[in-house]
C-alpha positions in Angstrom: -118.6 -20.1 -295.3 -120.2 -18.2 -298.2 -118.1 -16.8 -301.1 -119.2 -13.3 -300.0 -118.0 -13.9 -296.5 -114.7 -15.2 -297.7 -114.3 -12.2 -300.0 -114.8 -9.9 -297.0 -112.3 -11.5 -294.8 -108.5 -11.0 -294.4 -106.5 -12.5 -297.2 -109.3 -12.4 -299.8 -108.5 -12.2 -303.5 -110.2 -12.7 -306.8 -109.8 -16.3 -307.9 -110.7 -17.7 -311.4 -113.1 -20.6 -311.3 -111.9 -24.1 -312.3 -112.1 -24.7 -316.0 -114.3 -27.5 -317.3 -113.8 -28.4 -321.0 -116.0 -30.6 -323.1 -118.5 -31.0 -320.3 -120.7 -33.2 -322.5 -117.9 -35.5 -323.6 -119.1 -39.1 -324.2 -116.0 -40.9 -322.8 -115.9 -42.4 -319.3 -112.5 -40.8 -318.9 -112.3 -37.5 -316.9 -109.0 -35.8 -317.4 -107.7 -33.7 -314.5 -104.9 -31.0 -314.6 -104.5 -29.6 -311.1 -101.3 -27.6 -312.0 -102.4 -26.2 -315.3 -101.8 -22.5 -314.6 -99.1 -20.2 -313.1 -101.6 -17.4 -312.5 -101.3 -15.5 -309.2 -104.0 -13.0 -308.3 -102.8 -9.4 -308.2 -104.0 -9.0 -304.6 -101.3 -11.5 -303.5 -98.4 -9.3 -304.9 -96.8 -12.1 -306.8 -96.2 -13.9 -303.5 -93.0 -11.9 -303.3 -91.5 -13.8 -306.2 -89.9 -12.5 -309.5 -91.5 -13.1 -312.9 -89.0 -15.8 -313.8 -89.8 -17.9 -310.7 -93.5 -17.4 -311.3 -93.2 -19.0 -314.8 -91.0 -21.9 -313.6 -92.0 -25.4 -312.7 -92.4 -24.5 -309.0 -95.5 -22.4 -309.9 -97.2 -24.9 -312.3 -96.6 -28.0 -314.5 -95.3 -26.6 -317.8 -96.9 -28.3 -320.8 -99.3 -30.4 -318.8 -102.4 -28.5 -319.7 -101.7 -28.7 -323.5 -101.2 -32.5 -323.2 -104.4 -32.8 -321.1 -106.3 -30.8 -323.7 -105.0 -33.1 -326.5 -106.1 -36.2 -324.5 -109.5 -34.6 -323.8 -110.0 -33.9 -327.5 -108.9 -37.4 -328.7 -110.9 -39.3 -326.1 -113.9 -37.0 -326.1 -113.3 -36.7 -322.4 -114.3 -34.0 -319.9 -111.3 -32.0 -318.7 -111.2 -30.3 -315.3 -108.3 -27.9 -314.7 -107.3 -25.4 -312.0 -106.7 -21.9 -313.3 -104.5 -20.7 -310.5 -100.9 -21.4 -309.4 -100.2 -24.3 -307.1 -98.2 -21.8 -305.0 -101.4 -20.0 -304.1 -103.0 -23.4 -303.3 -102.0 -26.8 -304.6 -105.3 -28.5 -305.6 -103.6 -31.9 -305.4 -103.1 -31.5 -301.6 -105.7 -31.7 -298.8 -106.1 -28.6 -296.7 -104.3 -30.1 -293.7 -101.1 -30.7 -295.8 -98.2 -28.3 -295.3 -97.6 -28.4 -299.0 -101.1 -27.2 -299.9 -99.8 -23.6 -299.3 -96.0 -24.2 -299.5 -93.6 -21.8 -297.8 -90.8 -23.4 -299.8 -90.8 -25.2 -303.1 -87.6 -27.0 -304.1 -84.9 -24.4 -303.7 -87.3 -21.4 -303.7 -88.7 -19.7 -300.6 -92.2 -18.4 -301.1 -92.4 -15.1 -299.0 -96.1 -14.6 -299.6 -96.9 -17.9 -298.0 -95.0 -17.4 -294.8 -96.6 -16.7 -291.5 -100.2 -16.7 -292.9 -102.9 -16.0 -290.4 -105.6 -18.8 -290.1 -108.0 -16.5 -291.9 -105.6 -16.1 -294.8 -105.1 -19.8 -295.2 -108.8 -20.4 -294.9 -109.3 -17.9 -297.8 -107.0 -19.9 -300.0 -108.9 -23.1 -299.2 -112.3 -21.6 -299.8 -111.4 -19.7 -302.9 -109.2 -22.2 -304.7 -109.5 -25.7 -303.3 -113.2 -26.0 -302.5 -114.4 -24.8 -306.0 -111.9 -27.2 -307.7 -113.1 -30.0 -305.5 -116.7 -29.2 -306.1 -116.2 -28.9 -309.9 -114.5 -32.3 -310.2 -117.1 -34.0 -307.9 -119.9 -32.5 -310.0 -118.3 -33.8 -313.3 -117.8 -37.3 -311.7 -121.4 -37.3 -310.4 -122.8 -36.4 -313.9 -121.0 -39.2 -315.7 -123.4 -41.7 -317.2 -121.5 -44.7 -315.9 -118.4 -45.2 -313.7 -115.9 -42.6 -314.4 -112.2 -43.2 -315.1 -109.9 -40.5 -313.5 -106.7 -39.6 -315.3 -104.6 -36.8 -313.9 -101.9 -35.2 -316.0 -98.7 -33.6 -314.5 -95.2 -32.7 -315.6 -91.9 -32.6 -313.6 -88.6 -30.9 -314.0 -85.6 -32.7 -315.5 -83.4 -31.4 -312.6 -84.7 -31.2 -309.1 -82.7 -29.7 -306.3 -79.6 -30.0 -308.4 -80.1 -33.7 -309.2 -80.8 -34.9 -312.8 -83.7 -37.2 -313.4 -83.4 -40.1 -315.9 -87.0 -41.1 -315.7 -89.1 -39.6 -318.6 -92.6 -40.8 -317.8 -94.1 -41.8 -314.5 -97.2 -44.0 -314.2 -98.4 -43.3 -310.6 -101.1 -44.9 -308.5 -102.3 -45.0 -304.9 -103.7 -48.2 -303.4 -105.6 -49.0 -306.5 -103.1 -50.0 -309.2 -105.5 -51.6 -311.7 -105.2 -49.1 -314.5 -101.6 -48.4 -313.8 -100.8 -52.1 -314.0 -102.8 -52.5 -317.3 -100.9 -49.6 -318.8 -97.5 -50.7 -317.6 -97.9 -54.2 -319.0 -98.2 -52.7 -322.4 -95.5 -50.0 -322.2 -93.4 -51.3 -325.0 -96.3 -51.1 -327.4 -96.6 -47.4 -326.9 -93.3 -45.7 -326.1 -89.6 -46.3 -325.9 -89.2 -43.6 -323.2 -87.9 -44.5 -319.7 -91.2 -45.3 -317.9 -91.3 -46.1 -314.2 -94.0 -46.9 -311.6 -94.5 -44.2 -308.9 -91.5 -42.1 -310.0 -90.3 -39.4 -309.7 -93.0 -39.3 -306.9 -95.2 -41.8 -305.3 -98.1 -42.0 -302.7 -95.6 -41.5 -299.9 -94.9 -38.0 -301.2 -98.6 -37.0 -301.0 -99.1 -36.6 -304.7 -102.0 -38.9 -305.1 -104.6 -36.8 -303.3 -106.9 -36.3 -306.2 -107.0 -40.1 -306.8 -107.4 -40.8 -303.1 -110.1 -38.3 -302.7 -112.2 -38.9 -305.9 -111.5 -42.3 -307.3 -110.2 -44.9 -304.7 -113.1 -44.7 -302.3 -115.6 -45.1 -305.2 -113.7 -48.0 -306.8 -113.2 -45.9 -310.0 -110.3 -46.8 -312.3 -107.6 -44.2 -312.0 -104.0 -43.2 -312.9 -101.7 -40.3 -312.5 -99.3 -39.6 -315.3 -96.1 -37.6 -314.8 -94.2 -36.3 -317.9 -90.7 -34.8 -317.8 -91.3 -31.3 -319.0 -88.4 -31.1 -321.4 -90.3 -33.6 -323.5 -93.3 -31.4 -324.0 -91.9 -27.9 -324.6 -93.3 -27.3 -328.1 -96.8 -27.6 -329.5 -95.6 -30.5 -331.7 -94.1 -32.3 -328.7 -97.3 -31.7 -326.6 -99.5 -33.0 -329.4 -97.3 -36.1 -329.9 -97.4 -36.9 -326.2 -101.2 -36.5 -326.1 -101.5 -38.9 -329.0 -99.2 -41.5 -327.3 -100.9 -41.2 -323.9 -104.4 -41.4 -325.5 -103.6 -44.6 -327.2 -102.0 -46.0 -324.1 -105.0 -45.1 -321.9 -107.3 -46.8 -324.4 -105.1 -49.9 -324.4 -105.0 -50.0 -320.6 -108.8 -49.6 -320.4 -109.3 -52.3 -323.0 -107.4 -54.7 -320.8 -109.9 -53.9 -318.1 -112.9 -54.3 -320.3 -113.8 -50.6 -320.4 -115.1 -49.2 -323.7 -114.2 -45.8 -325.1 -116.7 -44.4 -327.6 -115.4 -45.2 -331.1 -113.1 -47.9 -329.9 -113.9 -51.6 -329.8 -113.1 -53.5 -326.6 
């Protein structure tokens, strides 16, 4: 379906295109931030939510984009980011997943996502997911050598009333090579509470981007989850970006992958 056809159908709205930063970056690393924004198009009437909810963690990953930008800058890596709230469409979910257009997120009902007509759901897929998918695929295809996919997320310290002790999650799907290489060197890079596949894992459906873009092609990949109370301020975000950049370089060095300006 063409963009014009989608715009003319029920449920259409004006969606910002995915953001691609540092498109000519020399690094093999491609940084991805699927939940970078809490923006909801005006046509969707705030999805029936108040302003406070639309700025909360249910609508996006607070702090994640700033950390992703810091990693992109330090590694001279391309960054691909969605510019629309995951409540409109979660770009880390396939179209068939119920959570792609959630009717409920944690303790919050999402009125604007209830009882959508098929055409309305298709509009979300066509205007948000497909452009994001195409942008990321284009960046991967343009890489001079095998790309390394690193996705950056944040999570809330309290979920559904339960406090979370984990501070950093190193996540993977069926390909654990980069995650393994990073986890074996955790103590060199941080004293935070770091855990494998927490607070989410593949069974929660959170590794779609890795499964879609990296695993079938044999590309090194990892998903990093940061507890969002650790990256509230610009100083904290910059410090986390520095820590993760060094850690990613260290993990890739273990795998024999060179980063421009870094010796393997």
